[in-house]
N, C-alpha and C positions, 0 to 999 in steps of 0.2 A: 485404537483410540484415535479420535479426530480432534484437532484444535483449529481454531480460526481467529482471525483478527480483522475487524472491520474498521477502516480508517476513513475519517473525513478530512479532506485536505483543502487548503486554499492555495491558489496559484496566483499571487498578486501581480505578477509581471506579465501575465498572458493578455493578449489583445485580440486573439482569434482562436477558434477551435483547432485550427491547424497547429498553432504554437502549443496549445494545451496537449494535443495528441503527441507531439514530439517529446515533450517533457515526460509525459506519462509512459510512453513507449520505452524510453531509456530506463526509467525507474522499474517498470514491470519486468522487462527482459533481464535487467541486472539482478533483480530480486530472485527471479526464477533460477537464474544461473548460480547465484551465490548461495542460496539457501534451499534449493530443491522443493520449493512450495508451488502450489497452484495459486495464481493471483490474477485478478481481472477487475476492470472498472464495472461497478454494478449499478450506479445511479449518477444522476446529474450529468449525463453524457452531452447535453446541449448547452451547458453553462460553461462559459470561458474560464472563470476563475475559481471554480469549485469542482472537486472530484470526490467520489466515494468509491473506494476499492476494498476488496476483501481477499485475504490470503488464507489458504487452508493447507494443513499439513497432517500427515498420518504417521503414527509411530506407536511403539509399545511402551514408552515411558513418558509419563506426564511431565516430568522435569525437563526432558529433552525438548518436547513440543513447546513448553512454555519458554524455554531459552531461545529456540529458533524464532518463534513469533515475536518475542520481545525485541530481538535484533532487527526484525523486519520493521517493527514500529519505530525503533530508534532511527533506522536509515531513512524513514519517510520524512523526517523533519530536516529539510535542507534549506537553511536560510538563504534568501535571495531567489529561491526557485519554488519550493513548496513549504507550507507551514502546516504542521499537524494540529488540527482543531479539536478533534475528538477521536477516541479509540475505544473499542469494545473487544476485549480479549477473552476468549472462551476455550478452556482446555478440559 
């Protein structure tokens, strides 16, 4: 079974792509380490204050996948750094 979460994020404090990359790198690496998911930026790479990322996880229990991906979504909303604008969760 495969589950995924597509997240649209706003990064209101970013004033350059370099700043955006730093914030996203910390979030993506921390998420991989904490939850064991595959996660990457998939759209809006050239926009300073917007990012679209997708996380994917594989497992044999729907409830576990839902739980892991829900925690990823929750961690994406970081006031002052990133704001979760939209989310599509599929398990």
